[in-house]
C-alpha positions in Angstrom: 0.0 0.0 0.0 1.3 3.4 -0.9 1.8 5.7 2.1 1.2 8.9 0.0 -1.8 11.0 0.7 -3.2 9.1 3.7 -6.1 11.1 5.0 -6.0 11.5 8.8 -9.5 11.1 10.2 -10.8 11.1 13.7 -8.4 13.7 14.9 -7.9 13.5 18.7 -6.7 17.1 19.0 -8.4 20.4 18.5 -7.5 22.4 15.4 -9.4 25.6 14.8 -11.4 25.8 11.6 -11.3 22.2 10.6 -14.3 21.7 8.3 -17.3 19.5 9.2 -17.7 18.5 5.5 -14.7 17.8 3.4 -14.4 18.0 -0.4 -15.0 15.0 -2.5 -12.4 12.3 -2.1 -13.4 10.0 -5.0 -12.0 10.4 -8.5 -13.7 12.9 -10.8 -16.0 11.0 -13.2 -15.2 13.6 -16.0 -11.5 13.1 -15.7 -12.0 9.3 -15.7 -14.1 9.6 -18.8 -11.5 11.6 -20.6 -8.7 9.2 -19.7 -10.8 6.3 -21.0 -11.4 8.3 -24.3 -7.7 8.3 -25.1 -7.5 6.0 -28.2 -4.7 3.5 -28.8 -5.9 3.4 -32.4 -5.5 7.1 -32.9 -2.0 7.0 -31.4 -0.9 4.3 -33.7 -2.4 5.9 -36.8 -0.8 9.3 -35.9 2.6 7.7 -35.5 2.3 6.0 -38.9 1.5 9.4 -40.4 4.5 11.1 -38.8 6.8 8.3 -39.9 5.5 8.7 -43.5 7.2 12.0 -43.8 10.5 10.2 -44.1 12.5 12.6 -42.0 11.5 15.3 -39.6 15.0 16.6 -39.1 15.0 20.3 -38.2 17.2 21.2 -41.2 15.1 19.1 -43.7 12.8 20.2 -46.5 10.1 22.7 -45.6 8.5 23.1 -49.0 7.5 19.5 -49.9 4.0 18.4 -49.2 5.0 14.8 -48.5 8.5 14.8 -46.9 10.4 16.7 -44.3 9.8 18.9 -41.2 7.6 21.4 -43.1 5.1 18.8 -44.2 5.0 17.3 -40.7 4.4 20.6 -39.1 1.5 21.4 -41.5 -0.1 18.0 -40.9 0.0 18.5 -37.1 -1.5 21.9 -37.5 -4.3 20.5 -39.8 -5.1 17.9 -37.1 -5.2 20.5 -34.4 -7.7 22.5 -36.6 -9.9 19.4 -36.9 -10.0 19.3 -33.1 -10.7 23.0 -33.0 -13.7 22.6 -35.3 -15.0 19.8 -33.0 -14.6 22.1 -30.0 -16.7 24.9 -31.6 -13.6 26.9 -32.5 -12.5 27.3 -28.9 -9.1 25.6 -29.6 -6.8 28.3 -31.1 -4.2 26.9 -33.5 -1.1 28.5 -34.8 2.5 27.9 -35.9 4.8 30.1 -33.7 7.7 30.8 -36.0 11.2 32.0 -35.1 14.6 32.1 -36.8 17.8 30.5 -35.4 21.1 31.7 -36.7 24.1 29.4 -37.3 25.5 28.3 -33.9 28.7 26.6 -34.9 27.4 23.3 -33.5 24.2 21.8 -34.9 22.8 24.7 -36.9 24.9 25.4 -40.0 22.7 28.1 -41.7 19.8 30.4 -40.7 16.7 28.3 -40.1 13.1 29.3 -39.8 11.6 27.0 -37.2 8.1 26.7 -35.8 6.3 25.3 -32.8 2.9 24.0 -33.7 0.6 25.2 -30.9 -3.1 24.6 -30.0 -4.3 26.8 -27.1 -7.5 26.0 -25.2 -8.3 29.3 -23.4 -9.6 29.1 -19.9 -13.3 29.8 -19.3 -12.8 32.0 -16.2 -11.6 35.5 -17.2 -10.2 36.0 -13.7 -8.1 32.9 -13.9 -4.8 33.7 -15.6 -3.1 30.4 -15.1 -1.4 28.5 -18.0 -0.5 24.9 -18.3 1.7 23.5 -21.1 2.1 19.9 -22.4 4.7 19.2 -25.1 6.5 16.7 -27.3 9.1 17.4 -30.0 8.3 16.9 -33.6 11.8 16.7 -35.0 13.8 13.4 -35.6 17.4 12.4 -36.4 19.7 9.5 -37.3 23.2 8.8 -36.1 24.8 11.9 -37.6 22.9 14.8 -36.0 23.6 17.0 -39.1 22.2 14.4 -41.6 19.0 16.1 -42.8 18.3 13.9 -45.8 18.4 10.3 -44.6 15.2 8.6 -43.5 14.7 9.2 -39.7 11.3 7.7 -38.7 11.4 9.1 -35.2 8.5 6.9 -34.1 9.3 6.8 -30.4 11.8 9.7 -30.3 9.7 11.7 -30.2 6.7 10.7 -32.3 5.4 9.2 -29.1 5.4 12.5 -27.3 4.0 14.4 -30.3 1.0 12.1 -30.8 0.3 12.0 -27.1 0.0 15.8 -27.2 -2.2 15.6 -30.2 -4.5 13.0 -28.5 -4.7 15.1 -25.4 -5.7 18.1 -27.5 -8.4 16.0 -29.2 -9.9 14.8 -26.0 -9.5 17.8 -23.7 -10.6 20.5 -26.2 -14.2 19.0 -26.0 -14.3 20.1 -22.3 -14.0 23.4 -20.4 -11.4 24.4 -17.9 -11.1 27.6 -16.0 -7.4 27.9 -16.8 -5.6 27.9 -20.1 -4.0 24.7 -21.6 -1.4 24.9 -24.4 -0.7 21.7 -26.4 2.5 22.1 -28.4 4.7 20.1 -30.8 8.1 21.9 -30.5 10.8 21.8 -33.1 14.6 21.7 -32.8 15.0 19.5 -29.7 17.7 17.3 -31.3 19.7 20.4 -32.5 19.7 22.0 -29.1 16.3 22.5 -27.4 15.6 25.4 -29.7 11.8 25.2 -29.8 11.3 24.8 -26.1 13.9 27.5 -25.4 12.0 29.9 -27.6 8.7 29.1 -25.9 10.1 29.3 -22.4 11.6 32.7 -23.1 8.4 33.9 -24.6 6.4 32.8 -21.6 8.9 34.7 -19.4 8.9 37.8 -21.5 5.1 37.9 -21.7 4.7 37.2 -18.0 2.6 34.1 -18.4 1.3 32.7 -15.1 2.7 29.3 -16.2 2.0 26.9 -13.4 3.3 23.6 -14.8 4.9 22.3 -18.0 4.8 18.6 -18.9 7.4 17.4 -21.4 6.9 14.0 -23.1 9.9 12.5 -24.7 10.5 8.8 -25.6 7.5 7.3 -23.8 6.1 4.7 -26.1 8.2 1.6 -25.8 8.0 -0.8 -22.9 10.9 -3.0 -24.0 14.4 -2.0 -22.8 17.7 -3.5 -24.1 21.1 -4.2 -22.5 19.8 -5.6 -20.3 16.6 -6.8 -21.9 13.8 -5.6 -19.6 10.0 -5.6 -20.2 8.0 -3.0 -18.1 4.7 -1.8 -19.4 3.3 -0.8 -16.0 5.6 2.0 -15.0 6.5 5.5 -16.3 9.4 7.6 -15.1 9.0 11.3 -14.2 12.1 13.4 -13.8 12.2 16.6 -11.8 14.9 19.0 -10.6 15.7 19.3 -6.9 17.4 22.6 -6.4 15.7 25.1 -8.8 18.0 26.3 -11.6 17.2 29.9 -10.9 17.7 29.7 -7.1 19.1 33.0 -5.7 21.7 33.2 -2.9 19.0 34.2 -0.4 16.8 31.3 -1.6 19.7 28.9 -1.2 20.3 30.1 2.3 16.6 29.3 3.2 16.8 26.0 1.5 19.9 25.0 3.4 18.3 26.1 6.6 15.2 24.1 6.0 16.9 21.2 4.1 14.2 21.6 1.5 16.3 20.4 -1.5 13.8 17.7 -2.1 10.8 20.0 -2.3 11.3 22.2 -5.3 8.1 23.1 -7.2 9.1 20.7 -10.0 9.6 17.9 -7.5 6.2 18.5 -6.0 4.7 18.5 -9.5 6.3 15.1 -10.0 4.6 13.9 -6.8 1.3 15.3 -8.1 1.6 13.2 -11.3 2.1 10.1 -9.2 -1.1 10.7 -7.3 -3.0 11.5 -10.5 -1.8 8.2 -11.9 -2.9 6.3 -8.9 -6.4 7.9 -9.1 -7.1 7.6 -12.8 -4.8 5.0 -14.5 -5.4 1.7 -12.6 -2.5 -0.8 -12.6 0.0 1.9 -13.8 2.6 3.6 -11.7 4.7 6.7 -11.9 8.3 6.3 -10.7 9.7 9.4 -9.2 13.2 10.0 -10.5 14.9 12.5 -8.2 17.1 14.1 -10.8 16.4 16.7 -13.6 16.7 14.2 -16.4 18.4 11.0 -17.3 22.1 10.8 -16.4 24.0 13.7 -18.1 21.1 14.4 -20.5 18.4 17.0 -20.9 15.1 17.7 -22.6 12.5 20.3 -23.5 11.5 20.9 -19.9 15.1 22.1 -19.1 14.7 25.6 -20.7 11.5 26.1 -18.6 13.4 25.2 -15.5 16.1 27.6 -16.5 13.5 30.4 -16.8 12.3 29.6 -13.3 9.2 27.6 -14.3 7.9 24.3 -12.8 8.5 21.6 -15.3 9.0 17.8 -15.5 9.9 15.1 -18.0 7.9 11.9 -18.8 10.0 9.0 -20.2 9.5 5.2 -20.6 10.9 3.0 -17.9 13.7 1.3 -19.9 15.0 2.8 -23.2 16.2 0.8 -26.1 19.2 2.6 -27.7 19.1 0.4 -30.8 16.1 2.5 -31.8 17.2 6.0 -30.9 19.5 8.3 -33.0 20.3 5.4 -35.3 20.9 5.0 -39.1 18.4 2.5 -40.5 20.4 -0.7 -41.0 20.9 -4.4 -40.2 24.1 -5.2 -38.3 25.1 -8.6 -36.9 21.5 -9.8 -37.1 20.2 -6.8 -35.2 17.9 -4.2 -36.8 18.6 -0.6 -35.9 16.2 2.3 -36.4 13.3 4.1 -34.6 10.4 2.3 -36.3 6.8 2.1 -35.1 7.0 -1.7 -34.9 9.2 -1.4 -31.9 6.6 0.6 -29.9 4.0 -0.6 -27.4 0.8 1.4 -28.1 -1.1 0.1 -25.1 1.7 1.4 -23.0 1.7 4.7 -24.8 -2.0 5.0 -24.2 -1.6 4.6 -20.4 1.2 7.1 -20.4 -0.9 9.6 -22.3 -3.6 9.0 -19.7 -1.2 10.0 -16.9 -0.6 13.2 -18.7 -4.4 13.8 -19.1 -5.2 13.1 -15.5 -2.5 15.4 -14.3 -3.4 18.3 -16.6 -7.1 18.0 -16.0 -6.7 17.8 -12.2 -4.5 20.9 -12.2 -6.5 22.9 -14.7 -9.8 22.2 -12.8 -8.3 23.0 -9.4 -8.2 26.4 -7.7 -4.9 28.3 -7.9 -2.4 27.6 -5.2 -2.4 29.5 -1.9 -0.1 32.5 -1.6 2.3 33.8 1.0 2.4 30.4 2.9 4.4 30.8 6.1 5.2 29.0 9.3 5.3 31.2 12.4 8.6 31.1 14.3 8.1 33.9 16.9 7.8 31.3 19.7 9.6 28.1 20.5 7.0 25.4 20.7 6.5 21.8 19.7 3.4 22.9 17.7 3.4 24.1 14.1 1.4 27.2 13.2 0.8 27.9 9.6 -0.8 30.8 7.8 -1.4 31.8 4.1 -3.5 33.9 1.8 -6.2 32.9 -0.6 -5.2 32.8 -4.2 -5.8 36.0 -6.1 -6.7 34.4 -9.4 -9.6 32.2 -10.3 -12.3 30.8 -8.1 -12.1 30.9 -4.3 -11.2 27.5 -2.9 -13.6 25.4 -0.8 -10.8 25.0 1.6 -7.2 23.9 2.0 -5.3 20.7 2.8 -2.2 20.9 5.0 0.1 18.1 3.8 2.6 16.5 6.2 5.4 14.0 6.0 8.4 12.9 8.0 11.6 14.6 6.9 13.0 11.3 5.6 9.8 10.3 3.7 9.9 10.8 -0.1 6.1 11.4 -0.4 3.3 13.1 1.5 1.9 10.9 4.2 -1.0 12.7 5.8 -3.2 15.7 5.1 -5.7 17.8 7.1 -8.6 19.8 5.7 -9.2 23.4 6.9 -11.5 26.2 5.7 -9.5 29.0 7.3 -6.2 30.4 6.0 -4.3 29.2 9.0 -3.8 26.0 11.0 -2.4 25.2 14.4 -1.1 21.6 14.4 0.2 19.5 17.4 3.1 18.3 15.2 6.6 19.6 15.5 8.2 21.5 12.6 11.4 19.9 13.7 10.2 16.4 12.7 7.9 17.0 9.7 7.8 18.8 6.4 4.6 20.7 5.6 2.8 22.0 2.4 -0.5 23.7 1.8 -2.8 23.1 -1.2 -6.0 24.8 -2.3 -9.0 22.4 -3.0 -12.4 22.9 -4.6 -15.6 21.1 -3.6 -15.1 18.4 -6.2 -11.7 17.5 -4.7 -9.4 19.0 -7.3 -6.2 20.1 -5.6 -3.6 22.7 -6.6 0.1 22.1 -6.4 1.4 22.3 -2.9 3.3 25.4 -1.5 5.9 24.9 1.2 5.8 27.4 4.1 8.6 29.9 4.6 9.6 31.1 8.1 7.8 34.2 9.2 7.6 36.1 12.5 
C-alpha cells in the first residue's frame, strides 16, 4: 500500500477551523471519462502518419507536401484544426515561427523554425493560469547533421508528439477555468531550440505558467542491454534545487533542508497521485534528478527560466532504436520504427498526462504567502497563508505533512480557514499547503517559509 496522501481522520486534538464537511475524495468522473477516451488506435495511426514524412530533421525540407519537417508541421496543424472545429472553435491553432542563426554546432545556416501550438483558453476570465504539455516533432539519425536520410522518429519523439495531439483532441471538448497549451516543439535534437523559444516567450510575456509537462521517448515498454520488459511504470524526472535559485533562496533551502521540495519535484509527486487515481494498474516512478544521467530535454529551458516543469519517459530505453541510421548489423535491426513501440503502454502514459493536466486545470490556484510562524519556541506548528488572487475561491485547503525522511506526503488535514495550528513539530515534519475545490481538485502544494 502506498503511504502517499493518507487522509488523517478522527483527529484526537483540537485544530481551529477544521471543516465538518470535506471536499469529494473520490476520482472525478469527468477526468476518468477523458482518460478512457484516449485512443490507442489514434495514437498508432498518428505515429504512422508522422513516420510517413521520411525525416522530420530540423534542417530538412520545408516546401515539400510529403516529406520533411515542413510537411510534418503542417499536418499536425491541420489535425489541431480538426479538433478546433469539434470544439466549436475554442481551440486556437497557430505555428509560432522564429529564426535561429548558425550556432557553430548543430545549426549550419539560418533556419526558420516553428512550434505547432493549440491553445485552449480558460473559461474563467479572472483565472490567468497557464499549463503546457509538449512533445518534440523533429527526428534524427546517427549523424545529428544528416537532414536527408530517413529518420522515422517513431518513439523519439513521435510518441510525445502524438500524445500531445491526442490530449488536445480529447480535452478540447471540455471546459477548464485555466488555459492549456498543447505544443509540438521543433529543434530539440539540434539544441532544445523550440522549447527555449517558448520558455523565453512565456517569461517575457509574464505568463502565469503553473506547470509544464514534457513527453519524450515514452512509447516503448521493452528495454535493451539488459533486456527488460516493463509496461506498468513510467518515469517522471524533476529538478531538486531550482535552476534559478538566488543566494537568499539557497540560504533558506539549506536552513530548512528543502532540497527535495522544489516546485518541480512536488509537480512530479502530483503526477504520481493522478496516476494512482485515474490509471489503474499503472505507476509513476519518481526520478529525483532533472533528467536521465548527463542528459536533458525540453523541460530544461523552462526550469532555466524559473518555471515548474518535469519530463515523462518510458521506464527502460532501447538505444538500438534511438538516434540510429536504419540498418541491419550482426543480425540486429537498428532504427526508430513504429513496430518497436507498445501502443497500449503509450495509451496509459498519455492517460497519466491527461489526469495530471485536467486535475490541475480544474483545481483552484495555489495558496499564496504560505508561512510557518517562528516567533515562539514550541512543539506545535502554526501555519498561515493567503487565498489565491486568481480564479475561483477554494472550498478550503489541505495541509500536507510527511516525515523529513519520507519521499512522499503521508498525511493531510482539511481546513477552511487560512491558518492551521497543528500539534506536530516542525522539527520532525515537512509541511505543504494546497487549495482544493468542492469536487476535490487540488492545486500544487506550496511549502511554508519562516515568518515572525
